[in-house]
C-alpha positions in Angstrom: -35.7 -41.7 5.3 -37.5 -44.5 3.5 -34.3 -45.3 1.5 -32.4 -45.9 4.7 -35.1 -48.1 6.1 -35.3 -50.1 2.9 -31.5 -50.6 2.8 -31.4 -51.6 6.4 -34.2 -54.1 5.9 -32.5 -55.6 3.0 -29.2 -56.0 4.8 -30.9 -57.4 7.9 -32.7 -59.9 5.7 -29.5 -61.1 4.0 -27.8 -61.4 7.4 -30.6 -63.4 9.0 -31.3 -65.6 5.9 -27.7 -66.2 4.9 -26.6 -67.5 8.3 -28.2 -70.9 8.1 -26.7 -71.4 4.6 -23.2 -70.6 5.8 -23.7 -73.0 8.7 -25.0 -75.7 6.4 -22.0 -75.4 4.1 -19.6 -75.8 7.0 -21.5 -78.9 8.3 -21.5 -80.3 4.7 -24.8 -82.0 4.9 -26.7 -82.0 1.7 -30.2 -81.8 3.3 -29.2 -78.8 5.3 -27.8 -77.1 2.3 -30.9 -77.7 0.2 -33.3 -76.6 3.0 -31.2 -73.5 3.7 -31.1 -72.6 0.0 -34.9 -72.9 -0.2 -35.3 -70.8 3.0 -32.9 -68.2 1.6 -34.8 -68.0 -1.7 -38.2 -67.8 0.0 -37.0 -65.1 2.3 -35.3 -62.8 -0.3 -38.1 -62.9 -2.9 -40.5 -60.8 -0.8 -37.7 -58.4 0.1 -36.9 -57.9 -3.5 -40.5 -57.1 -4.3 -40.2 -54.1 -2.0 -36.7 -53.1 -3.0 -37.2 -52.9 -6.8 -39.6 -49.8 -6.6 -37.1 -48.1 -4.3 -34.2 -48.7 -6.6 -36.2 -47.6 -9.7 -37.1 -44.4 -7.9 -33.5 -43.6 -7.1 -32.5 -44.2 -10.7 -35.2 -41.9 -11.9 -34.2 -39.3 -9.3 -30.6 -39.4 -10.6 -31.7 -39.3 -14.2 -33.9 -36.3 -13.7 -31.7 -34.4 -11.2 -34.8 -33.9 -9.0 -37.5 -36.0 -7.4 -39.6 -37.4 -10.3 -43.3 -37.4 -10.9 -44.6 -40.9 -10.0 -47.2 -42.4 -12.3 -49.6 -45.2 -11.3 -52.1 -47.3 -13.1 -53.5 -48.7 -9.9 -57.2 -49.4 -10.1 -57.2 -48.0 -13.7 -56.7 -44.5 -12.2 -53.8 -43.4 -14.5 -52.6 -40.6 -12.2 -49.3 -39.1 -11.2 -48.1 -37.5 -8.0 -45.5 -34.8 -7.6 -43.1 -34.3 -4.6 -45.2 -32.8 -1.8 -48.4 -34.5 -2.9 -50.5 -36.5 -0.5 -49.6 -40.0 -1.8 -46.1 -39.3 -3.1 -43.6 -42.1 -2.7 -42.5 -45.2 -4.5 -44.8 -48.3 -4.2 -45.4 -51.6 -5.8 -48.0 -50.1 -8.1 -45.8 -47.5 -9.9 -46.2 -47.5 -13.7 -43.2 -45.2 -14.3 -41.3 -42.1 -13.4 -41.3 -38.8 -15.3 -39.0 -35.8 -14.7 -41.9 -33.3 -14.5 -45.7 -33.0 -14.7 -45.7 -32.1 -18.4 -44.0 -35.4 -19.3 -46.5 -37.3 -17.2 -49.5 -35.6 -18.8 -48.1 -36.2 -22.3 -48.0 -39.9 -21.4 -51.7 -39.8 -20.5 -51.7 -39.4 -16.8 -53.7 -36.8 -14.8 -52.8 -35.2 -11.4 -53.6 -37.3 -8.3 -54.9 -35.9 -5.0 -52.6 -32.9 -5.1 -50.6 -31.2 -2.3 -51.0 -32.0 1.4 -53.5 -29.6 3.0 
């Protein structure tokens, strides 16, 4: 479900932010083109920050053939979460993706909070 929400947010952002740029090009006024390009850049950078972890997660899922273990270095914790764990899901703080728990432990990570109770 989060993949659908992320994709919808990205498309909505492009639609909302790209409109003024198209209008400015039709008007052919340099100031509007410059201001619209700046607005587009400032609008898409934050969206990209949230889209990159999602895309990396999908790539790891395709590579592993299953949902990967997600490793994190946030707050020097060096932990990993497996599908079904309390905090499982891609975030801005992901350090990497491993196909299983054994790979994550070989890389120096320990199990996070564990399964949802």
